[in-house]
N, C-alpha and C positions, 0 to 999 in steps of 0.2 A: 533454469528460468532466470532471465535477466530482464528487468523492467526499467526502462529509461523514463525519466520524467521529472516532475517537480518534487517528488517525494523520494527520500532515501529510506530504505527499509533494512532493518537489522533484526535478526532473530537471536535472542539470547536465552540462556537458561534462567528460569525464575529464581529470584533470591531465596525463595522458600524451598527450592529444590523440587517443587511440584509443578511440572509442566514447563512451558516456555513463555516468553513474552515477545511480542512483535512491537518494535519501536519504530515509529514513523516520525521523520523530521523533514522539514521543507528545506530545499536547497537554498544556499545563500542568494543565488541569482533570482530565485522565485520570490524570496522575502523582499527584495529590493524593488520589485515591480509595483506599479500603482494597481488599485483594485481592478480596474477594467482589464488591464493586461494580465493580471493574475488569473482572472476568470477565463479569459480567452485561452491562456496556456493550459489551465486545468481541464477545460473542455476538450482541448486538443489531446491531452493525456488520456482522457476517458475514451475518446474516439479511436486513438491508436491502440489502446488495450483491446477494444472490441474487435478491431481488425486483426490483431495478433492472435486473439483467441480463435477466431475463425480460420486463421491460416495454419494452425498447428493441429496435428493429429494425436499428439501425446496427451493422454487423459490426465496424468498428474500435472503436467504443465498447464493444461487448460484449467484444472481445478484451482491451482495456485493463482493464476491470472484472474480467474473469476472472483476469487476472494479479494484480491487487490482492487478489482473493478467495483465490487460491491462496497468496499470501504471508501473508495474514491467518490462513488455516487452519494454515499451518506454524508461525506464531508462537504460536497459541493454547495448545498444551500447555506451551510454555516460559513463557508468562505465568502459566498455572495453577500451575506449580512455582516461580514468582517468581524465575526465573533470568535475566531480562533487566533490565539497568540502564535504567530508563525515562528517564533524563536524558541518554542518549547516542544518537547517530544510528546507525541501521543503514544500511550502505552496500552496495548491490548493483551490481556492475559489469556493464555491458551492452556486449558486444563489437560492433564495427562489423559491419554486414551480417547481424546476427542478426535473426530475425523481430521481436523486441521493439524493436530499434533502428529498424527500418523502421516499426513501429507508432508509435513516439514521433516520428519525423520527419514523419509525416502527421497526427499528432494536433492537434486544435485545443482547447487548454485554455480553460476558461471561468473 
């Protein structure tokens, strides 16, 4: 699963050794845009994700992309209000044995 867009996604083992962490950072080019341009690019990112989800038949890929889509949709209103510091990482903790942890364990990143 490879997702292009304004977000860079890194999966790392949790420092506690319990599960994984999903680290989301915004690309440098996205950070440099004015608010209106950022929102347009982020909405394009969401629409492209929706199209890619519909275009694939692989269930694991769809689930991973749906997760990123859901996160992106949750971020959108906060981006619109300019509430998110774009130069900081967003860290999402994923517990062991969660469905998302199972998905990450079986994922093949390109």
